[in-house]
C-alpha positions in Angstrom: 29.9 -15.1 -9.0 28.8 -12.3 -11.4 25.2 -12.2 -12.8 23.3 -9.8 -15.2 21.2 -7.6 -13.3 18.3 -5.5 -14.7 17.6 -2.5 -12.7 14.8 0.2 -12.7 16.7 3.5 -12.0 15.3 6.7 -10.8 16.6 9.1 -13.7 15.8 12.5 -12.2 13.6 14.0 -9.1 10.0 13.6 -9.9 8.0 16.8 -10.1 4.1 16.5 -10.5 3.0 13.4 -11.9 5.4 10.7 -12.3 6.1 10.0 -15.9 7.7 6.7 -17.3 10.8 9.1 -18.5 11.5 9.7 -14.8 12.6 6.3 -14.7 15.3 4.3 -16.7 15.9 0.4 -17.2 19.6 -0.6 -16.9 21.5 -3.7 -17.3 24.3 -4.2 -15.0 26.4 -7.2 -13.6 26.1 -7.9 -10.0 28.4 -10.3 -7.4 27.0 -12.7 -5.4 29.6 -12.4 -2.9 28.8 -11.6 0.7 31.1 -9.2 2.5 33.2 -11.2 5.0 32.0 -9.9 8.6 28.4 -8.9 7.3 25.0 -10.7 8.0 24.0 -10.1 4.7 21.8 -12.1 2.2 21.8 -12.3 -1.5 18.5 -12.7 -3.1 16.5 -13.1 -6.1 13.5 -10.6 -6.3 10.1 -12.3 -7.3 7.6 -9.8 -6.8 7.9 -5.9 -6.0 5.1 -3.7 -4.3 3.8 -0.4 -6.2 3.1 1.6 -3.0 1.7 5.0 -3.5 4.1 6.4 -0.3 7.4 5.9 -2.9 6.3 9.2 -4.6 7.3 10.8 -1.8 10.9 9.6 -1.9 11.1 10.5 -5.5 11.4 14.3 -5.1 14.1 16.4 -3.3 13.0 17.3 0.2 14.6 17.8 3.8 16.5 14.5 5.2 13.9 12.5 7.1 14.6 10.7 10.9 12.4 7.7 9.0 14.3 6.1 6.6 11.0 5.1 4.9 10.7 8.7 3.7 14.2 9.6 2.8 14.5 11.0 -1.0 16.1 8.5 -3.5 19.1 10.0 -5.1 19.0 10.1 -9.2 20.7 7.6 -10.5 20.0 5.2 -7.8 18.0 1.8 -7.9 14.4 2.0 -6.7 13.9 0.3 -3.2 10.5 -0.8 -2.1 8.7 -3.5 -0.4 8.9 -7.1 -2.0 9.3 -10.8 -2.3 12.5 -12.7 -2.8 14.4 -16.2 -2.7 17.4 -16.1 -0.6 20.2 -17.6 -2.6 23.2 -16.9 -0.2 22.8 -16.5 3.2 25.4 -15.0 6.4 22.8 -14.8 8.4 21.7 -17.7 10.9 17.9 -16.5 10.8 17.7 -17.2 6.9 18.9 -20.1 4.9 19.5 -20.7 1.0 16.1 -21.4 -0.7 13.9 -19.4 2.1 11.3 -17.0 0.8 11.3 -13.3 2.5 9.5 -10.4 2.2 10.4 -6.8 3.3 12.6 -3.9 1.8 14.4 -5.0 -1.4 15.7 -3.2 -5.0 13.8 -3.2 -7.9 16.4 -5.0 -9.8 16.5 -9.0 -10.6 19.1 -9.6 -7.8 19.6 -7.6 -4.6 22.5 -7.9 -2.0 21.2 -7.0 1.4 23.3 -5.9 4.0 20.8 -4.7 6.7 18.4 -7.7 7.2 16.1 -6.1 9.9 12.6 -5.6 9.0 13.0 -8.9 6.7 10.6 -11.8 7.7 10.6 -15.3 6.3 7.5 -16.8 4.4 6.2 -19.4 6.6 2.7 -20.0 4.7 3.3 -21.0 1.1 0.0 -22.4 0.3 -1.1 -19.4 -0.7 0.5 -17.0 -3.8 3.8 -15.8 -2.9 2.7 -12.4 -4.3 0.2 -12.1 -1.5 3.3 -11.0 0.8 3.7 -7.7 -1.4 0.0 -7.1 -0.5 -2.5 -8.8 1.4 0.2 -10.7 3.7 2.5 -7.6 3.8 2.6 -3.9 4.5 -1.1 -3.3 2.9 -2.6 -6.1 4.9 -0.8 -4.9 8.1 -2.0 -1.2 7.2 -5.5 -2.2 6.8 -5.6 -4.4 9.8 -3.6 -2.1 12.2 -5.7 1.0 10.8 -9.1 -0.6 11.0 -8.8 -2.2 14.4 -6.7 0.0 16.1 -7.7 3.4 15.2 -11.5 3.1 14.3 -12.8 1.6 17.2 -15.8 0.2 14.9 -18.4 -1.8 16.4 -21.6 -3.2 14.9 -23.9 -1.4 13.0 -21.2 1.6 12.6 -21.5 3.5 8.9 -18.0 3.0 7.3 -16.8 5.1 4.4 -13.5 3.7 2.9 -12.0 5.7 -0.2 -9.5 4.7 -2.3 -11.6 1.3 -1.9 -10.2 -0.8 -4.6 -6.7 -0.3 -3.6 -4.6 -2.8 -1.9 -5.4 -1.2 1.6 -8.9 -0.1 1.0 -10.5 -3.4 -0.4 -9.2 -5.1 2.9 -10.6 -2.5 5.3 -14.0 -2.8 3.9 -14.1 -6.5 4.5 -12.9 -6.2 7.7 -15.4 -3.8 8.6 -18.2 -6.2 7.2 -16.7 -8.5 9.4 -17.9 -6.6 12.6 -21.3 -6.0 11.3 -20.7 -2.6 10.1 -22.5 -0.6 6.6 -19.8 0.0 4.6 -19.5 2.2 1.6 -16.4 2.5 -0.8 -15.4 5.0 -3.3 -13.3 4.2 -6.6 -12.3 6.2 -9.9 -14.0 3.8 -12.4 -17.3 1.8 -13.0 -15.4 -1.1 -13.1 -13.8 -0.7 -9.6 -17.4 0.2 -8.3 -18.7 -2.9 -9.5 -15.9 -5.1 -8.1 -16.4 -3.6 -4.6 -20.1 -4.5 -4.8 -20.2 -8.0 -6.4 -16.9 -9.4 -5.2 -15.6 -7.6 -2.2 -18.7 -7.5 0.0 -19.1 -3.8 0.1 -22.8 -2.5 1.0 -22.5 0.1 -1.7 -20.0 2.1 -3.6 -19.7 5.0 -6.2 -17.5 6.6 -8.7 -16.2 9.8 -6.9 -15.0 11.0 -10.5 -18.5 10.8 -12.0 -19.9 14.3 -11.9 -18.6 17.2 -9.8 -20.7 17.0 -6.8 -18.9 15.2 -4.1 -21.2 16.6 -1.2 -24.4 15.4 -3.1 -23.0 12.0 -3.4 -21.9 11.8 0.0 -25.5 13.0 1.3 -26.8 10.1 -0.9 -24.6 7.6 0.2 -24.6 8.5 3.9 -28.3 10.0 4.9 -27.5 9.5 8.5 -24.0 10.3 8.5 -20.7 8.8 8.7 -19.5 6.7 11.7 -15.9 6.1 10.8 -13.6 7.2 7.7 -11.0 5.4 6.7 -8.8 8.0 4.9 -6.7 7.1 1.8 -6.9 10.2 -0.5 -6.6 13.6 1.2 -7.3 16.9 -0.1 -11.1 17.8 -0.9 -12.1 14.3 -0.2 -11.2 14.6 3.5 -12.6 18.4 3.6 -15.9 17.5 2.4 -16.2 14.0 4.8 -15.6 16.2 7.7 -18.7 18.0 7.2 -20.6 14.3 7.0 -19.0 12.8 10.2 -21.4 12.1 12.9 -20.8 12.9 16.6 -17.6 10.9 18.0 -16.7 9.8 14.8 -13.1 8.2 14.2 -10.8 9.0 11.2 -7.9 6.7 10.5 -5.8 8.5 8.1 -3.6 5.8 6.2 -2.5 7.6 3.1 -3.2 10.8 0.9 -2.8 9.8 -2.5 -4.2 13.1 -4.0 -1.2 15.1 -2.3 1.6 13.2 -3.4 2.3 14.7 -6.7 1.5 18.6 -5.8 4.4 21.1 -5.3 2.1 22.7 -2.6 -0.3 20.4 -0.8 -3.9 21.6 -0.4 -5.0 23.0 2.7 -7.7 21.6 4.6 -10.9 23.5 5.4 -13.6 22.5 8.1 -11.3 21.2 10.6 -13.5 22.9 13.3 -15.7 20.0 13.0 -13.1 18.0 15.0 -14.2 20.3 17.6 -18.0 20.6 17.2 -18.2 17.0 16.4 -15.7 15.8 19.2 -14.0 13.6 16.2 -11.0 11.6 16.6 -8.6 11.8 13.7 -5.3 10.1 13.9 -2.4 9.2 11.1 -0.3 6.1 11.5 2.2 4.1 10.0 2.2 0.0 9.8 6.0 0.2 10.2 5.4 1.2 13.7 3.4 -2.0 14.3 6.0 -4.9 12.6 5.7 -7.0 16.0 2.0 -7.2 15.0 3.1 -9.2 12.0 3.0 -12.7 13.5 -0.4 -12.0 14.8 -1.8 -10.4 11.7 -0.6 -13.4 9.7 -2.4 -16.2 11.8 -5.4 -13.9 11.8 -5.6 -13.5 8.1 -3.9 -16.7 6.6 -6.8 -18.6 8.0 -9.6 -16.4 6.4 -7.9 -16.8 3.1 -7.8 -20.5 3.2 -11.6 -20.6 3.8 -11.9 -17.7 1.2 -13.7 -15.7 3.7 -11.3 -12.9 2.9 -10.4 -12.0 -0.9 -7.7 -10.1 -2.7 -7.5 -8.4 -5.9 -4.1 -7.9 -7.8 -3.2 -6.1 -10.8 0.2 -8.0 -11.8 2.4 -6.3 -14.5 5.3 -8.8 -15.7 8.9 -7.9 -15.9 10.9 -4.9 -14.8 10.4 -3.5 -18.2 6.9 -2.7 -17.5 7.5 -1.6 -13.8 7.7 2.2 -14.7 4.7 1.9 -16.5 3.1 0.0 -13.4 4.2 2.8 -10.9 2.9 5.4 -13.1 -0.5 4.1 -13.6 -1.4 3.9 -9.7 -1.6 7.8 -10.0 -4.1 7.6 -12.7 -6.2 4.8 -11.7 -5.1 2.1 -14.1 -4.7 -0.4 -11.7 -7.4 -2.5 -10.3 -6.5 -3.9 -7.1 -3.0 -3.9 -5.4 -0.4 -3.2 -8.3 2.5 -5.5 -8.0 5.3 -6.1 -10.5 6.3 -9.7 -11.4 10.1 -10.1 -11.7 10.5 -13.8 -11.6 8.3 -16.9 -10.6 11.1 -18.6 -8.7 
C-alpha cells in the first residue's frame, strides 16, 4: 500500500544559526510494506520534538561513536524524538494501534526497522504530546540530571539557566519539591513571569535585559549558588563559576549558546573548580534509558495530581516545522517546542 508522505528534509549543512531555507518540505510516496525477516514497524507520526541538540547533527563533522550525534546527510529526512501510532508491526513487543515514543522521522509516516529505544506508551490519560516532553527525553534529562548529579538538599540555592525550556522548567519544580530556593533565567519578560507565576520558581530574571550578567547574579544570589543546572554554556557558565559556593555542583545538560558557533567559546574561570572544590559533570539521558519506567511512575502521579506542570508550545503541521525549529534558537518558543503532525 502506497501512501502520500510529506517530509522535512535538510537541504544543506547548516552554518551559523539555522534558517528556514536550510530545510525543504517535500511530498513523496511511502510503502507500508515491512521487509520480510525484519522486526520493523510502520508508524504514523503524531508529535515531533524540537530538541536543541539536533542542531549539532546539521553540521558536517567527524563521524561520531554516538549515533545520536552523527551528522545528517544533506537531502535526508530529519530524524528526532517523537510520538507515533503503530499502523503495522513485525515486532512482537508492539501491536497495531499501540502508541509509542522514541526516534522517528520528520514525516507523516515512517518505516522503523530498528525498534531498539522505542517505548510503548502505557499512560494515555495525559496528552500524547507529553511523551515528546515531560514524559520523554526532556523529562528524563531533568530527572536524572537533578537527582543523580546535583545532590541537592533542602535549603540549597539552585540556579537554572534556560529555565523556561523543556528541561529547565522541570528542574525548577523538582528543586522546589526538595525544599530548595530556586532562581531561573530566561530570554523574555513573559517567560520570567511564567516561571514565577505558574512554575513555582522563587525568582527569575531576563538575562538579556541589560549587559550586566555579573550584577544580576550578585542581586539574585547574594549568598552564592550551591547547585547550577547548566543549559546555556559560554559567558553564562564563565560568570556562574565565580558565584558558586564551596563544594557546589554543576550538572551540564546542554550548551545552547554554543551550537551555532563555528568555533565554540573558550571558558575562563575554570580555576574555580579547584579553589571552590566544585563538581561539574556532563551527562546524556540516553545513558539512563533503563530509568524510564522509574521516572514515568514518579512523574505520572504528580501530573495527575497537578503537582507537576509542563508548558508546551505546539506548532501545527510539518509545513511549520522549520520555522518552529529555527525559533528555539531565537527564544520564540514559550515552553517545550513541539510539532503536531497529526492528532491520531
